[in-house]
C-alpha positions as YAML, in Angstrom:
chain: A
units: angstrom
residues:
- id: 1
  name: MET
  ca: [-10.35, -9.29, 11.26]
- id: 2
  name: ILE
  ca: [-10.91, -7.04, 8.24]
- id: 3
  name: ARG
  ca: [-7.91, -5.00, 7.18]
- id: 4
  name: ARG
  ca: [-8.78, -1.32, 6.78]
- id: 5
  name: VAL
  ca: [-6.86, 0.46, 4.02]
- id: 6
  name: ALA
  ca: [-6.64, 3.75, 2.17]
- id: 7
  name: VAL
  ca: [-5.93, 4.01, -1.55]
- id: 8
  name: TYR
  ca: [-4.08, 6.75, -3.44]
- id: 9
  name: THR
  ca: [-4.34, 7.69, -7.11]
- id: 10
  name: ARG
  ca: [-2.55, 10.35, -9.12]
- id: 11
  name: VAL
  ca: [-2.72, 11.68, -12.64]
- id: 12
  name: SER
  ca: [-0.68, 14.50, -14.07]
- id: 13
  name: THR
  ca: [-2.51, 15.55, -17.22]
- id: 14
  name: THR
  ca: [-6.03, 16.71, -17.98]
- id: 15
  name: ASP
  ca: [-6.59, 13.87, -20.47]
- id: 16
  name: GLN
  ca: [-6.15, 11.32, -17.66]
- id: 17
  name: ASN
  ca: [-8.44, 10.62, -14.72]
- id: 18
  name: CYS
  ca: [-8.35, 8.63, -11.51]
- id: 19
  name: LYS
  ca: [-11.48, 6.62, -12.28]
- id: 20
  name: MET
  ca: [-9.71, 3.59, -13.81]
- id: 21
  name: GLN
  ca: [-7.05, 3.53, -11.10]
- id: 22
  name: LEU
  ca: [-9.72, 3.66, -8.39]
- id: 23
  name: GLN
  ca: [-11.66, 0.81, -9.97]
- id: 24
  name: GLU
  ca: [-8.55, -1.38, -10.11]
- id: 25
  name: LEU
  ca: [-7.66, -0.57, -6.50]
- id: 26
  name: ARG
  ca: [-11.21, -1.29, -5.33]
- id: 27
  name: THR
  ca: [-11.15, -4.64, -7.13]
- id: 28
  name: TYR
  ca: [-7.73, -5.47, -5.64]
- id: 29
  name: ALA
  ca: [-8.90, -4.62, -2.11]
- id: 30
  name: GLN
  ca: [-12.17, -6.52, -2.47]
- id: 31
  name: ALA
  ca: [-10.37, -9.65, -3.70]
- id: 32
  name: ARG
  ca: [-8.31, -9.62, -0.51]
- id: 33
  name: GLY
  ca: [-11.20, -8.87, 1.83]
- id: 34
  name: TRP
  ca: [-9.90, -5.40, 2.66]
- id: 35
  name: GLN
  ca: [-12.16, -2.49, 3.56]
- id: 36
  name: ILE
  ca: [-11.29, 0.82, 1.88]
- id: 37
  name: VAL
  ca: [-11.85, 3.53, 4.47]
- id: 38
  name: ASN
  ca: [-10.52, 6.46, 2.46]
- id: 39
  name: GLU
  ca: [-9.64, 7.32, -1.13]
- id: 40
  name: PHE
  ca: [-7.03, 9.97, -1.86]
- id: 41
  name: LYS
  ca: [-6.75, 11.56, -5.32]
- id: 42
  name: ASP
  ca: [-4.13, 13.94, -6.70]
- id: 43
  name: GLU
  ca: [-5.21, 15.20, -10.10]
- id: 44
  name: GLY
  ca: [-2.95, 17.40, -12.20]
- id: 45
  name: TRP
  ca: [0.22, 16.80, -10.17]
- id: 46
  name: SER
  ca: [3.48, 15.40, -11.49]
- id: 47
  name: GLY
  ca: [4.78, 12.36, -9.64]
- id: 48
  name: THR
  ca: [8.17, 14.05, -9.38]
- id: 49
  name: ARG
  ca: [6.77, 16.76, -7.11]
- id: 50
  name: ALA
  ca: [7.01, 15.97, -3.41]
- id: 51
  name: ASP
  ca: [4.67, 18.85, -2.55]
- id: 52
  name: ARG
  ca: [1.53, 17.19, -3.95]
- id: 53
  name: LEU
  ca: [-1.31, 18.35, -1.70]
- id: 54
  name: VAL
  ca: [-3.16, 15.08, -1.13]
- id: 55
  name: TYR
  ca: [0.03, 12.98, -1.06]
- id: 56
  name: SER
  ca: [1.35, 15.26, 1.68]
- id: 57
  name: GLN
  ca: [-1.83, 14.67, 3.72]
- id: 58
  name: LEU
  ca: [-1.55, 10.91, 3.23]
- id: 59
  name: ALA
  ca: [2.14, 10.81, 4.13]
- id: 60
  name: GLY
  ca: [1.38, 12.73, 7.32]
...
């Protein structure tokens, strides 16, 4: 049975982007035979903020 997963990336500054994080997570999932069914990205949000929009959606 294939494990279905979601991945989450976050960057807090405009000189960063989620592209590298997503690539690493995709590689990690593929190596384990996991199927990524959704990708969540928070761009421009500090990790210390609990009110991050996409994180809040992911956390339910």
